[in-house]
N, C-alpha and C positions, 0 to 999 in steps of 0.2 A: 504493499499498500504505500509506503513513504517513498519507495523507489520511482512510483509513478507519479507522485505529487508535484505541483508546478507552483502552487501558492501554500506556504507552510507557515502559519504562525508559532512562533515560541515565545519564551520568555527570558529575562535576565534573571539569573537566581539570587534570592535573598533569604536571608535566615535559615540557611542549612538547607533550603529545597535542592533538588535534583538539579544538577548543570546541564541545559541543554546545549550549551555554546559549541561543544565539539561537533555539532550536527551541521554547523553554519557552513563550514569549508565543504563538508561531503554533500551537502543540498546544492550550493552553488556551483560545483564541479558537474552536476547532474541537470544545470540549467534550471533551478527552481529558484523562485524568488522568496526571501525570508521576510517576515514580517513580525514587528514587535506590537504589544498592546501599548496604548497611549488612553490615559483617562481622560474622558471627555469632562465639559464643564460640570462643576459640582451639584448643579440641579438635576442632571441626568444620570449620573452614576453607571454609565456603560463604557464599553472601550471601542476605540478606533483601532486600526491596524495598520502600520505605517511601515513602508517597506525599510529594511534596514540592510546597510553594507557598510565595509571598513570605513568610509568617509562620512557616515551619518552624523550628524551634529546631536549630542546627546544633552539632555537636562535631567536634573532631578524633579521628581513629581512630589505632590504634598505628603507621600508617605516616605520619600527618600530614596525611591525606587528609579535607575536611571530608565529614561525611555527617548525615544527620538524628539527634538525639539520643535515644537509647534509654533515656534515665534515666526511672526511676518506671513503665516499662512503657508510656508514651505512644505507643509505636509500634505496638501491638498491633492497635488499631483502624485502623490506616492501613497495615497489612502486607499485601502480596498474594504468594501464592506464585508461584514462577518459571513454572511451568506456565500460570497463570491471565494472563501478560502476552501483548499482541498482537504488540510489535515491543521488540526489545532493542537498543539502540546501545552496541557494546563498544569501548573503547579497545585499543589493540594498538601493538606495537612493532615487528613486520614481518608480513607477510604474502605469500601467493603465489596464482597464479591457480587453484587447486584449493579455495580458501575455507579452507585452513589459516592459522592466527593463532599468533604468539607473543606472550604479554604480557609482564608484570613477572615471571614466575616463580613465582608463588604458587598457581598453578593453581585460583585461586576460581572463576573463570567456568567452566570445565572440569567441575568438581565441582557445580557448582550445577545445569548443564543436561547433566549425564551422561544424564538420562532422555531428551532430546531425540535422542539416536541411535536410538532405538527405539520411541518413544511419541508418541502424540497425546493431546490437543492438546499444540502446542509453540509458543513465539513464534517468530517470524522472528529470527533473529541476524544483525546487520549491523555489520561493523566499521567504523570511522572512522578514516582514515588519512592521511598525507602520501605523495604519489607515490614519493618516495625511499625509503620503507619497504619497498617490494615486491622482494622476491627471486624467483629463478627457482624454487625450491623449498624448501620445509621438510620436515626429518624428521618423522614422525609417530608417535604412539604410539597404543594401543589406546583409551586414556581420551581422546583430543583431540576435541574437538566441533567439525566444520568449521562456518564460517560459510554463510549463504546468500547473502552478497552483501558486496562491499566497496566503500565510498564513499570515494574518495580527492579531493585536492584537484583530480584532473584528469580523474577517470572513474567510472563505476560499473562494478564488476567483477562478472560473474556466474560463478560457478566453472564450470570445464568439467567437462563429464560429470555434471552435477549431476542426481541422481534421487532428491531428497529431498522432492521435491514441493512 
C-alpha cells in the first residue's frame, strides 16, 4: 500500500512518538509527495496538509510542534485537502485491536477525517505506535474515526471485524 501511494501525510515526532522521518527519503525516491499536518485557525481545530521537502520553512505551532510555515499564504499552493491524500500516518498515545486510537486529546485528526466514516475517496489511516501503548479496549464516541491499521514496533495490526474496505 505505501509503495503505491503518491500523496502521504506523516508527522514530525513529539514527546516520544514513533519517528516516521526515515520514510521521507524513501517516499521521495518513489516520487511520492510528503505532507505534514498544520493546525488551522483556533476556531476550527482541524488540520491542513502542506507539502514538505528539505527546503520547507518551518515554524512552531501553539503546542510547540514544528510545522510548515503558513506566513504570507505561501502554503496555499502546496496544501492538499485531507480527502485527496492516499495514506496518513498518525501518532497516537494508545490503541486497541479494533483500530481505535487515543491521541493527545485535541481531536484534530478525528475532526479532520470525520468524512472518512461515511464517504469515499478517503485515505488509509495508519497509526504508528510502540507496542506498550496497546490496551485491550478503548471507549469510543460517535465522532471517533477508527484506523485502518496500526504499525507498532512489533507487528502490523489489522482491526478485528474490519468492514471499512
